Steps between C-alpha positions, in 0.01 A plus 500: 500500500692805610540718804244486777310809394130564454561533126668158481213346696243657270685354199489157662134543589424584134679184387305290752161654422403253221548212745203608712684475832258549787733483802854629556723359776790737557752641741432836665642716222315833483422487127276200560300683767472808282400321177304189595147491640503387865263208431741362238818546700635284780832575668695216655740216442266202530375503143814651350699211647265254328539685172881515530507128580300428186740718296795308645334171404448629146867599472602160634270311264590705195875519463473750218393767753838483672752715311798288597387181333571388145123470451437875538270629225576836346161537335224652714242305300667173603490605868131589466418168333684284752365693800148479356530124456623458858225719645237303306646177638547610862198727550240341271620140455517538121781289358605593146598136433135400537426664164740292289 
């Protein structure tokens, strides 16, 4: 996303705004403290480790997210579609094959 500056964080925050995120789990970087409301911000590794583990699982399950595989997709829309399908399956139990 860029350098670890307040401006870069504000850009990211603008991109995340439509998602309606209510809680942020972060490291102790100053831009978070300066730009996030205290009640929405939690510093620590417990939840970030869970999130990173989930991201690792996604990369493992979807080969096209790993740049060094022959399955790597160059189109951002393809990444979005495949990630969306996986999230629907893992988080909500919605299997796309059920609709055929």
